[in-house]
C-alpha positions in Angstrom: 0.0 0.0 0.0 1.4 3.4 -1.0 1.2 6.5 1.1 -1.0 8.1 -1.5 -3.7 5.5 -0.9 -4.1 6.5 2.8 -6.7 9.0 4.0 -5.3 12.6 4.1 -5.9 12.7 7.9 -3.7 9.7 8.4 -1.0 11.1 6.1 -1.0 14.4 8.1 -0.7 12.5 11.3 2.3 10.6 10.0 3.9 13.9 8.8 3.3 15.6 12.1 5.3 12.8 13.9 8.2 13.7 11.6 8.4 17.3 12.7 11.0 18.1 15.4 9.1 19.5 18.4 12.0 20.4 20.8 12.4 24.2 21.1 15.9 23.7 22.6 17.1 22.2 19.2 17.3 25.5 17.4 17.3 25.5 13.6 16.5 21.8 13.5 13.0 22.3 12.3 14.3 24.8 9.7 16.7 22.3 8.3 16.2 20.9 4.7 17.1 17.5 6.2 14.1 17.5 8.6 10.4 17.9 8.3 8.6 19.8 7.0 11.1 21.0 4.4 12.4 17.5 3.8 8.9 16.2 3.2 8.2 18.9 0.7 11.2 17.8 -1.4 10.1 14.1 -1.9 7.6 14.6 -4.7 5.0 17.0 -6.0 2.1 15.3 -4.2 3.9 15.4 -0.9 4.8 19.0 -1.5 1.2 20.0 -2.1 0.1 18.3 1.1 2.9 19.9 3.2 2.3 23.4 1.9 -1.4 23.1 2.4 -1.2 21.8 6.0 -0.8 24.6 8.5 -0.3 22.2 11.4 3.2 21.3 10.0 4.3 25.0 10.2 3.5 25.7 13.8 7.0 25.3 15.2 9.6 28.0 14.6 12.8 27.6 16.5 15.7 29.6 15.4 19.0 31.2 16.4 18.7 34.6 14.8 22.4 35.2 14.8 23.6 31.9 13.4 25.9 31.9 10.4 24.0 32.4 7.2 20.7 33.1 9.0 20.8 36.8 9.8 20.6 38.0 6.3 17.2 36.5 5.6 15.8 35.7 9.1 13.0 38.3 8.8 11.8 37.1 5.5 12.1 33.5 6.5 10.0 33.9 9.6 7.3 35.8 7.8 7.0 33.1 5.1 7.1 30.3 7.5 4.5 31.6 9.9 2.2 32.7 7.0 1.8 29.0 6.3 0.6 28.2 9.9 -2.8 29.7 9.5 -4.4 30.3 12.9 -3.0 27.2 14.5 -1.3 27.6 18.0 2.3 28.4 17.6 5.5 27.3 19.4 8.1 30.1 18.9 11.7 29.9 20.1 14.1 32.8 19.4 17.8 33.0 20.4 20.2 35.8 19.7 21.0 39.5 20.1 18.0 40.6 18.0 18.3 44.3 18.5 22.0 44.5 17.7 23.4 46.8 15.0 24.2 44.8 12.0 24.9 45.1 8.2 21.2 44.6 7.5 19.3 45.5 10.7 15.9 45.5 8.9 16.0 41.7 8.8 16.3 41.5 12.5 13.8 44.3 13.0 11.2 42.2 11.1 11.5 39.4 13.7 9.5 41.3 16.3 7.2 42.8 13.6 6.3 39.3 12.4 6.0 38.0 15.9 3.5 40.8 16.6 1.4 39.8 13.6 1.0 36.3 14.9 1.0 37.0 18.7 -2.7 36.3 18.9 -2.1 32.5 18.4 1.3 32.0 20.0 0.9 29.2 22.6 4.5 29.0 23.8 7.3 31.5 23.6 10.9 30.6 24.3 13.3 33.6 24.4 17.0 33.4 24.9 17.8 37.1 24.2 19.3 40.3 25.7 17.6 42.6 28.2 17.4 45.2 25.4 15.6 42.7 23.2 13.0 42.2 26.0 12.5 46.0 26.3 12.0 46.2 22.5 9.5 43.4 22.8 7.6 45.4 25.4 7.8 48.5 23.3 6.1 46.7 20.4 3.0 46.4 22.6 2.2 42.9 21.7 -0.5 40.9 23.4 -0.5 37.1 23.7 -4.0 36.1 24.7 -3.5 32.3 24.3 0.0 32.1 25.7 0.4 29.1 28.0 4.2 28.8 28.3 6.8 31.5 28.6 10.6 30.9 28.9 12.9 33.9 29.3 16.7 33.4 29.5 18.6 36.7 29.5 22.0 36.6 27.8 24.7 39.2 27.4 24.9 40.9 24.0 26.2 44.3 22.9 23.9 45.6 25.6 22.6 43.5 28.5 20.2 43.8 31.4 23.0 45.1 33.6 23.5 48.0 31.3 19.9 49.1 31.2 19.0 52.4 32.9 17.8 52.4 36.5 14.0 52.1 36.8 13.8 49.8 33.7 12.6 46.9 35.9 9.9 45.6 36.4 8.6 45.5 32.9 6.3 43.6 30.5 3.3 45.2 32.1 1.5 45.1 28.7 2.5 42.0 26.8 1.2 39.3 29.0 -1.7 40.8 31.0 -4.3 38.9 29.0 -2.3 35.7 28.8 -3.2 32.5 30.5 0.3 31.4 31.4 0.7 28.0 33.0 4.4 27.3 32.7 7.3 29.7 33.4 11.1 29.1 32.9 13.1 32.2 33.9 16.6 33.5 34.6 15.1 36.9 35.5 13.6 37.3 39.0 9.9 36.8 38.9 9.5 40.3 40.4 10.9 41.8 37.1 7.8 40.6 35.2 4.3 42.0 35.6 2.4 39.0 34.4 -0.7 37.2 35.6 0.5 34.7 38.2 -2.8 33.1 39.3 -2.7 30.3 36.8 1.0 29.3 36.8 1.4 25.7 37.9 5.0 25.1 36.8 8.1 27.2 37.5 11.8 26.5 36.6 14.3 29.2 37.6 18.1 29.5 37.2 20.4 31.7 39.2 18.0 32.6 41.9 19.0 33.3 45.5 16.9 32.4 48.5 14.9 35.6 48.6 14.0 35.4 44.9 12.9 31.8 45.3 10.7 32.6 48.3 9.2 35.6 46.5 8.3 33.4 43.5 6.7 30.8 45.8 4.8 33.4 47.7 3.3 34.9 44.5 2.4 31.8 42.6 -0.6 30.4 44.6 -1.5 27.6 42.1 2.1 26.3 41.7 2.4 22.5 41.7 5.9 22.0 40.4 9.1 24.0 41.2 12.5 23.4 39.7 15.1 25.4 41.6 18.5 25.8 40.0 20.0 28.0 42.6 22.8 30.6 42.5 25.4 29.0 44.7 28.2 31.4 43.8 27.1 34.5 45.8 25.9 35.3 49.3 22.3 34.8 50.2 20.3 37.2 52.3 19.1 35.0 55.1 15.4 35.2 56.2 14.5 36.7 59.6 15.2 34.0 62.2 11.8 34.7 63.8 9.9 34.6 60.5 7.5 31.7 60.1 8.2 29.3 57.3 6.4 30.0 54.0 3.4 27.7 53.7 2.6 26.7 50.1 -0.5 24.4 50.1 -0.4 23.3 46.5 3.2 22.5 45.6 3.5 18.8 44.9 7.0 18.6 43.2 10.2 20.2 44.4 13.4 19.7 42.4 16.5 21.4 44.0 18.9 21.0 41.1 22.1 22.4 42.8 24.6 21.1 45.3 23.8 23.6 48.0 26.3 24.0 50.7 24.9 23.6 54.2 24.8 27.4 54.9 22.4 27.8 51.9 20.5 24.5 51.9 19.6 24.7 55.6 17.9 28.2 55.3 16.1 27.1 52.2 14.5 24.1 53.7 13.9 25.9 57.0 11.9 28.6 55.2 9.4 26.2 53.6 6.4 24.1 54.7 4.9 22.0 51.8 2.0 19.8 53.1 1.1 18.6 49.5 4.7 17.5 48.6 4.8 14.1 46.8 8.0 14.4 44.7 11.3 15.5 46.0 14.5 15.6 43.9 17.7 16.9 45.5 21.4 16.8 44.7 23.7 15.6 47.5 24.7 18.3 49.9 26.6 18.5 53.1 23.7 19.9 55.2 22.7 18.0 58.3 20.2 15.2 57.9 18.1 16.8 60.7 17.5 19.8 58.4 15.7 17.7 55.8 13.9 15.6 58.4 12.6 18.7 60.2 11.3 20.0 56.9 9.5 16.8 56.1 8.1 16.5 59.6 6.9 20.1 59.6 5.3 19.6 56.2 3.6 16.3 57.2 4.5 15.3 53.7 3.7 11.9 52.2 6.2 11.4 49.4 5.6 9.1 46.5 8.8 9.8 44.5 12.3 10.6 45.7 15.3 11.3 43.4 18.8 11.5 44.9 20.6 13.0 42.0 24.3 12.4 41.4 27.0 14.8 42.5 28.8 13.5 45.5 28.9 10.4 47.6 25.6 9.6 49.4 25.1 7.8 52.7 21.5 6.9 51.8 20.2 5.6 55.1 22.0 8.2 57.3 22.1 11.4 55.3 18.7 11.1 53.8 17.0 9.3 56.7 14.9 6.9 54.5 13.4 5.6 57.7 11.6 8.9 58.2 7.8 8.7 58.3 7.6 10.8 55.1 9.1 7.9 53.1 6.6 5.2 54.3 4.4 6.1 51.3 7.3 6.2 48.8 6.5 4.3 45.6 9.5 5.3 43.4 13.2 5.8 44.4 15.9 7.0 42.0 19.5 6.9 43.2 22.3 8.4 41.2 25.8 6.9 41.6 25.5 5.5 45.1 28.5 5.5 47.5 29.6 2.0 48.6 29.0 1.8 52.4 25.7 3.7 52.2 24.4 1.5 49.5 25.4 -1.6 51.3 23.4 -0.4 54.3 20.5 0.5 52.0 20.4 -3.0 50.4 20.7 -4.7 53.8 17.6 -2.7 55.1 15.8 -3.3 51.8 16.2 -7.1 52.1 15.8 -7.6 55.8 13.5 -4.9 57.2 9.8 -5.3 56.1 9.0 -1.8 57.5 11.7 -0.2 55.3 10.1 1.6 52.3 7.1 -0.8 52.5 5.3 0.7 49.5 8.3 0.9 47.1 7.3 -0.3 43.6 10.0 1.2 41.3 13.8 1.4 41.9 16.2 3.1 39.5 20.0 3.1 40.2 22.5 4.9 38.2 26.2 4.1 37.9 29.0 6.0 36.3 31.8 3.8 34.9 34.0 6.6 33.6 36.2 7.5 36.5 37.8 4.7 38.6 38.9 7.4 41.1 35.3 8.3 42.0 34.2 6.5 45.2 31.0 5.2 43.7 29.9 1.6 42.8 30.3 0.1 39.4 27.4 -1.7 37.7 28.4 -5.2 38.6 28.8 -4.3 42.3 25.4 -2.6 42.4 23.8 -5.7 40.9 25.6 -8.1 43.3 24.2 -6.1 46.2 20.7 -5.5 44.8 19.9 -8.9 43.4 19.9 -10.9 46.7 18.3 -8.0 48.6 15.4 -7.8 46.2 15.0 -11.6 46.2 14.7 -11.5 50.0 12.2 -8.6 49.8 10.2 -10.5 47.2 9.7 -13.3 49.7 8.7 -11.0 52.5 6.6 -8.3 50.9 6.2 -9.2 47.2 8.2 -8.1 44.1 8.9 -4.7 42.9 7.1 -3.7 39.7 10.3 -2.3 38.1 14.0 -2.3 38.6 16.2 -0.2 36.3 20.0 0.0 36.1 21.4 3.0 34.3 25.0 3.1 32.9 26.6 6.5 32.0 29.6 6.5 29.8 31.4 8.8 27.6 32.2 8.6 23.8 35.9 7.8 24.3 35.6 5.5 27.3 37.5 2.2 27.1 35.0 -0.6 27.4 37.7 -2.9 29.0 37.6 -0.7 32.1 33.9 -1.5 32.7 33.5 -4.7 34.7 29.8 -3.8 35.0 28.9 -4.2 31.4 29.7 -7.8 30.5 28.1 -9.6 33.5 28.5 -13.2 34.5 25.5 -15.5 34.6 26.0 -15.9 38.4 25.5 -12.2 38.9 22.5 -12.1 36.6 20.7 -15.1 38.2 19.0 -13.1 41.0 17.7 -10.6 38.4 16.5 -13.4 36.2 14.5 -14.8 39.2 13.1 -11.3 39.8 11.9 -11.2 36.2 10.2 -14.6 36.6 8.6 -13.3 39.8 6.9 -10.4 38.0 9.5 -7.6 38.3 10.3 -5.6 35.1 14.1 -5.7 35.0 15.8 -3.6 32.3 18.9 -1.5 31.6 19.1 1.9 30.2 22.4 3.1 28.7 23.7 6.5 28.3 26.4 5.3 25.9 28.2 6.7 22.9 30.6 3.8 22.4 29.5 1.1 20.0 31.4 -1.7 21.6 30.0 -0.8 25.0 26.5 -1.0 23.5 27.2 -4.5 22.1 28.4 -5.8 25.4 25.4 -4.3 27.2 23.2 -6.0 24.7 24.7 -9.4 25.8 23.5 -8.6 29.4 20.0 -7.7 28.3 19.8 -10.8 26.1 20.8 -13.0 28.9 18.1 -11.5 31.1 15.5 -12.2 28.4 16.5 -15.9 28.2 17.7 -15.4 24.7 20.8 -16.7 23.1 23.3 -13.9 22.6 24.5 -13.3 19.1 27.2 -10.9 20.0 29.8 -11.7 22.7 
């Protein structure tokens, strides 16, 4: 059956799946080697379909200053978006748009064209200078259907630090009628005069404690907060007598920075999150009592905990997994565990029925790249986990899912990785877990072909298949 014999609706659905949808991959959607431009080059019938389908032209992700792009960026943007009809748009712009250049009119047309289509922009991702943002405000655009706004300020010929005093806050006009649900900012939230009531997701980079608390206090509907803190500068500490900020709706907190104790402690001491279900933290040197006090004060009932890699982790001591907040835990992700802490964790997992009694999914990551790092290799992790989970299966029933993640670099020497080509004896407990109902699988973050082949051998053995590559 040829594609031409399919209903047009199905063809369009297939074509849509070919279009790159990631706004962080700038210029990919504009590439002649990707849809929709690639599809339009196949044959005349495909070209007619592509050019007459507005849904294929709704993503415009571009670096305005990339080589060969500046001289025609304005015309390209106008032509591209003219094909989108009134469909919701996903726009991503990077660059110093308001800079002086050989043909400034082309860059000027970027904001002119954006204004023409602002009424149906659903998500707007900007990685631009402070001057660009002021120019955007001066254009007096309105974005009535905007749901996602990302603003990352970068230094250009002029940057936010060079703007005149009194410039901030701004954007009092552009987003007043928007219905923003997701924000991703490097600017302090106080710099933007936007409707806050409907925001449910916030990711921030470079914030200090005061800026983070301001954001939480002014986003009453927030359910997910990703906090990439500024760890390089001093923090203004809250008043010691001030009551912790109570946020009743926040369910997910991701602290994506290795905060030293003098910064982590004030952050957790300043919050009470009674609805918290998901906590992700990078290892830190702050006292376990700080985290335990935060969880006790919040009366949280966690369902998912992520201990992200960064330094060695004493799981049962530093993170107090026996705390009452973890009794409801269903998913645990551990990045690059430290040996003694992980041994204690596996011992408790196998012998103590009351330890994480509701755990259903366990993900463990291992980094084989640096033998000098005091973390466990994959084979050692499996040797500890396999017997522990077998004991647990007898006592409380099997996990639903066990996942082992390898992280390796492009130039890594496979022969260094004892954890990749695993012996049958090591794999036997995992095989029995599979037979008992646990999904056991491996995820590789690999760029080395030989490492991938050896990892395939491990997966094939688990599947009771005869390996074809050894």
